[in-house]
C-alpha positions in Angstrom: -7.1 -3.9 2.6 -7.6 -1.3 0.4 -10.9 -0.1 -1.4 -12.3 1.9 -3.7 -15.6 3.6 -3.7 -17.4 5.0 -6.8 -18.9 8.3 -7.3 -22.1 7.2 -6.1 -20.7 5.3 -3.2 -20.9 1.9 -4.7 -17.8 -0.4 -4.3 -15.4 -0.2 -7.0 -14.5 -3.9 -8.2 -12.2 -2.6 -11.7 -10.2 -1.4 -8.2 -8.4 -4.7 -7.6 -5.2 -4.5 -4.0 -1.8 -5.1 -5.1 -1.2 -8.6 -3.3 1.3 -7.8 -0.4 0.8 -4.6 0.7 -0.3 -4.8 4.0 -1.7 -8.5 4.2 0.5 -11.5 4.2 2.4 -10.8 7.6 1.7 -11.2 10.7 0.3 -7.8 12.0 1.1 -5.9 9.0 -0.7 -3.2 9.1 -1.6 0.3 6.0 -0.7 3.6 8.0 -0.5 6.0 5.4 -2.9 7.0 2.4 -1.8 9.3 -0.1 -3.4 9.8 -3.5 -1.1 11.5 -6.2 -2.3 13.7 -8.7 -1.6 11.3 -11.8 -4.2 9.2 -9.7 -1.6 6.9 -7.8 -1.6 5.6 -4.7 1.3 6.0 -2.3 0.9 2.9 0.5 3.0 3.5 3.9 3.0 -0.4 5.8 4.4 -1.4 9.1 5.4 -5.2 8.5 5.5 -7.3 11.6 6.3 -10.5 10.3 6.4 -13.5 12.9 10.6 -13.4 13.7 9.6 -10.5 15.1 11.6 -7.5 13.6 9.4 -4.7 12.1 9.5 -3.5 8.4 8.2 -0.1 7.5 7.6 0.0 3.1 6.2 2.6 1.2 5.2 1.3 -2.2 2.7 2.6 -5.3 -0.2 0.9 -6.8 -1.4 1.8 -9.9 -4.9 3.2 -10.5 -6.1 0.1 -11.3 -4.9 -1.5 -7.6 -1.5 -3.2 -9.0 1.7 -2.5 -7.4 3.8 -0.3 -9.7 6.9 -1.9 -10.4 8.5 1.0 -11.7 8.8 2.9 -8.5 11.4 2.0 -5.9 12.9 3.2 -3.1 15.1 0.7 -0.6 13.9 -2.0 1.0 13.9 -2.5 3.6 13.2 1.2 4.7 12.9 0.9 8.2 12.4 5.1 8.4 9.6 5.0 5.6 6.4 8.1 6.5 4.8 9.9 3.9 3.9 12.4 6.3 
């Protein structure tokens, strides 16, 4: 999962990672994170569901960790990469 630290290094409990980002599927993993200037976070992930096909996705999280429903990419995007 993803969590955020405060300036003092403590766990920031106000940031709660959105469900379904890099979790909830067999062998799912987050491959890249990129923080935008406005504080939102782009997340590139690779999901490998039990039926065997690999799905690559890019999602965006709001500053509190919730999923940004206004952000959309082709689903699934098997060429998803931030870099």
